[in-house]
Backbone bond lengths (Angstrom), bond angles and torsions (degrees), N, CA, C in turn:
res aa  C-N    CA-C-N  psi(-1)  N-CA   C-N-CA  omega(-1)  CA-C   N-CA-C  phi
1 M - - - 1.458 - - 1.525 109.59 -
2 T 1.325 115.39 147.29 1.461 122.44 177.55 1.521 108.40 -118.77
3 T 1.305 116.30 145.08 1.456 121.49 176.06 1.520 108.52 -103.37
4 I 1.321 115.99 134.79 1.460 122.62 177.78 1.518 107.49 -119.76
5 S 1.324 116.33 132.36 1.470 120.86 177.14 1.521 109.16 -105.67
6 L 1.310 116.96 135.84 1.460 123.00 178.09 1.517 108.97 -124.58
7 R 1.318 116.49 143.74 1.463 120.49 176.81 1.529 107.93 -104.72
8 F 1.318 115.98 128.69 1.461 122.57 -179.25 1.515 109.64 -128.04
9 D 1.296 115.14 150.29 1.458 121.22 166.33 1.529 106.95 -60.49
10 D 1.330 117.33 139.10 1.464 120.88 -176.71 1.526 112.86 -54.95
11 E 1.316 116.91 -43.11 1.462 120.52 -178.15 1.523 111.04 -68.29
12 M 1.317 116.83 -40.25 1.471 119.51 178.27 1.524 110.09 -63.04
13 K 1.308 117.10 -43.73 1.473 120.64 178.32 1.514 110.68 -60.61
14 R 1.337 117.26 -44.13 1.458 121.06 178.81 1.521 110.81 -58.80
15 Q 1.333 116.42 -46.18 1.449 120.80 -179.43 1.528 111.44 -65.16
16 L 1.312 116.91 -40.41 1.463 120.59 179.70 1.520 110.67 -67.61
17 D 1.330 117.06 -41.54 1.472 120.44 175.36 1.519 110.56 -58.84
18 E 1.333 115.87 -44.25 1.471 120.85 -178.56 1.527 110.28 -63.76
19 M 1.324 117.03 -45.29 1.462 120.82 179.60 1.528 110.66 -61.73
20 C 1.327 116.36 -46.52 1.470 120.34 -179.98 1.523 110.13 -61.26
21 D 1.326 116.74 -42.51 1.462 120.70 179.38 1.524 110.79 -59.62
22 E 1.340 116.56 -41.22 1.467 120.98 178.53 1.525 111.02 -63.58
23 M 1.327 116.96 -26.35 1.464 121.52 178.48 1.526 112.07 -92.44
24 G 1.326 116.44 0.32 1.456 120.12 178.25 1.517 114.37 77.81
25 M 1.331 117.13 30.30 1.465 120.46 179.53 1.517 109.86 -139.80
26 N 1.321 115.92 171.73 1.458 120.83 174.39 1.522 108.75 -110.33
27 L 1.329 116.76 179.63 1.467 120.31 -177.77 1.528 112.29 -64.06
28 T 1.321 117.80 -35.68 1.462 119.81 178.89 1.529 110.14 -61.42
29 T 1.306 117.13 -44.42 1.467 121.08 178.91 1.528 110.35 -64.52
30 F 1.331 116.21 -42.17 1.468 121.31 177.87 1.525 110.83 -55.53
31 F 1.326 116.89 -50.52 1.464 120.03 -178.12 1.530 112.50 -71.24
32 M 1.316 117.86 -30.55 1.467 120.08 175.48 1.527 110.48 -65.98
33 I 1.336 116.68 -43.43 1.473 120.61 177.37 1.527 109.77 -60.18
34 Y 1.325 116.01 -46.03 1.459 121.43 179.63 1.532 110.27 -59.10
35 A 1.351 116.84 -49.18 1.465 121.20 -177.82 1.521 111.61 -62.73
36 K 1.332 116.90 -43.69 1.467 120.04 -179.71 1.520 111.47 -64.18
37 K 1.317 117.31 -40.11 1.469 121.58 178.21 1.528 109.62 -64.15
38 A 1.336 117.52 -44.97 1.464 121.07 179.74 1.529 110.68 -61.49
39 L 1.327 117.14 -43.53 1.460 120.32 179.98 1.524 112.38 -68.34
40 R 1.311 117.13 -39.51 1.470 120.74 179.86 1.530 110.77 -65.08
41 D 1.340 116.32 -44.46 1.466 120.90 -176.63 1.527 113.17 -86.95
42 R 1.347 116.48 -12.46 1.468 122.47 -176.75 1.512 111.84 58.35
43 R 1.338 115.67 38.51 1.469 121.81 177.41 1.515 108.74 -162.04
44 I 1.321 116.14 162.84 1.460 120.20 174.00 1.522 106.33 -67.84
45 P 1.329 118.43 132.60 1.463 120.25 -171.99 1.531 115.23 -76.07
46 F 1.287 117.21 22.50 1.462 121.93 171.53 1.521 107.67 -155.51
47 E 1.306 116.87 162.29 1.456 120.52 -177.04 1.512 110.29 -78.65
48 V 1.333 115.79 131.91 1.455 122.37 175.90 1.530 106.40 -114.35
49 T 1.307 116.38 122.67 1.460 119.66 -178.70 1.521 110.46 -132.71
50 A 1.294 114.85 159.30 1.467 121.82 173.51 1.512 107.04 -111.55
51 P 1.318 117.37 157.03 1.456 118.39 176.98 1.527 110.10 -57.75
52 P 1.318 116.87 149.41 1.461 119.02 -179.95 1.531 111.47 -59.49
53 D 1.321 115.57 148.20 1.455 120.82 177.55 1.529 108.29 -66.27
54 P 1.352 118.15 121.20 1.461 119.93 -177.75 1.519 113.50 -61.54
55 F 1.333 117.17 -19.67 1.461 119.48 178.23 1.527 110.37 -59.00
56 Y 1.341 116.80 -33.14 1.456 120.99 -176.07 1.527 112.89 -96.69
57 S 1.320 117.15 17.07 1.467 119.80 177.44 1.531 109.46 -67.02
58 D 1.324 116.02 155.94 1.467 120.50 179.97 1.526 111.09 -57.74
59 A 1.332 116.65 -41.70 1.471 120.53 -178.27 1.534 110.74 -63.72
60 N 1.332 116.96 -42.00 1.460 119.65 -178.64 1.526 110.90 -70.34
61 I 1.328 117.12 -41.33 1.468 119.91 177.65 1.519 109.84 -59.55
62 E 1.320 116.63 -40.56 1.469 120.76 178.30 1.535 110.50 -61.84
63 Q 1.327 117.48 -42.45 1.472 121.33 178.47 1.528 110.85 -65.21
64 L 1.327 116.73 -40.46 1.460 120.08 178.41 1.523 111.53 -63.92
65 Q 1.327 116.58 -40.88 1.460 120.69 178.53 1.535 110.11 -66.25
66 K 1.318 116.08 -39.69 1.468 120.75 177.53 1.532 109.66 -61.93
67 A 1.328 117.02 -45.84 1.467 120.83 179.00 1.520 110.69 -62.41
68 G 1.334 117.07 -39.80 1.459 120.44 177.68 1.516 111.95 -61.38
69 R 1.338 116.59 -40.99 1.476 120.49 177.44 1.529 110.53 -64.59
70 Q 1.328 116.69 -40.12 1.466 119.64 179.84 1.529 111.02 -63.87
71 V 1.323 117.12 -41.78 1.467 120.60 177.73 1.519 109.54 -63.54
72 K 1.324 116.84 -45.27 1.464 121.54 -179.04 1.531 111.28 -60.49
73 N 1.331 115.91 -36.29 1.467 120.88 -178.32 1.528 112.88 -88.73
74 G 1.333 116.89 5.33 1.463 120.31 177.93 1.517 113.73 75.16
75 Q 1.296 118.11 18.39 1.464 122.23 -179.14 1.529 110.20 -92.90
76 V 1.329 115.91 58.96 1.455 120.78 -178.42 1.517 110.54 -127.72
77 I 1.292 117.06 155.52 1.452 123.21 174.99 1.523 106.37 -116.39
78 V 1.305 115.84 127.02 1.462 121.20 -178.58 1.514 108.70 -105.03
79 K 1.334 116.89 127.43 1.472 121.96 178.25 1.517 108.26 -132.55
80 T 1.332 114.83 148.35 1.456 120.02 175.00 1.528 108.39 -79.41
81 M 1.310 116.92 166.51 1.460 121.33 177.16 1.524 110.37 -61.17
82 E 1.326 116.56 -38.96 1.463 120.29 179.30 1.532 110.51 -62.67
83 E 1.316 117.14 -40.94 1.468 120.44 178.29 1.530 110.93 -65.15
84 L 1.303 117.15 -40.53 1.469 120.28 178.45 1.523 111.25 -65.64
85 E 1.326 116.35 -41.32 1.472 120.05 178.07 1.525 110.66 -64.66
86 A 1.336 117.30 -37.50 1.474 120.54 177.53 1.517 110.23 -65.55
87 M 1.337 117.26 -39.11 1.470 120.55 177.68 1.519 110.48 -63.48
88 E 1.320 116.99 -36.69 1.455 121.56 179.97 1.528 111.52 -64.40
89 R 1.338 116.10 -36.23 1.467 120.32 -178.27 1.538 112.09 -76.59
90 E 1.319 117.96 -17.76 1.477 120.84 -177.80 1.496 112.01 -69.57
C-alpha cells in the first residue's frame, strides 16, 4: 500500500467530509472509487474544459472577416516599420 497526501482548503475538506459521510463513506473510499473509475474508463470520470479561446469568439471572427473584405477591396494602408515607429513616438 502507498500513502498519498493531499492539501485542501479547510472549508473544502469539511464539505467533502460531510458529503462523503452522507453517502456512508470516508475520503479514502471516495478517492478509491474515483481512482478505480478513472482506471477502468481510462479517462477522468468527468469533463474537464477550459474557457473557449477568445480568438474564435463570434465578435473576433466577424472582425477578421471584415478585415479580409477590406484587404480584398484594396482598403488597406501600408506602412513600413520605420513609419510605424515614428507614429508611436508622436
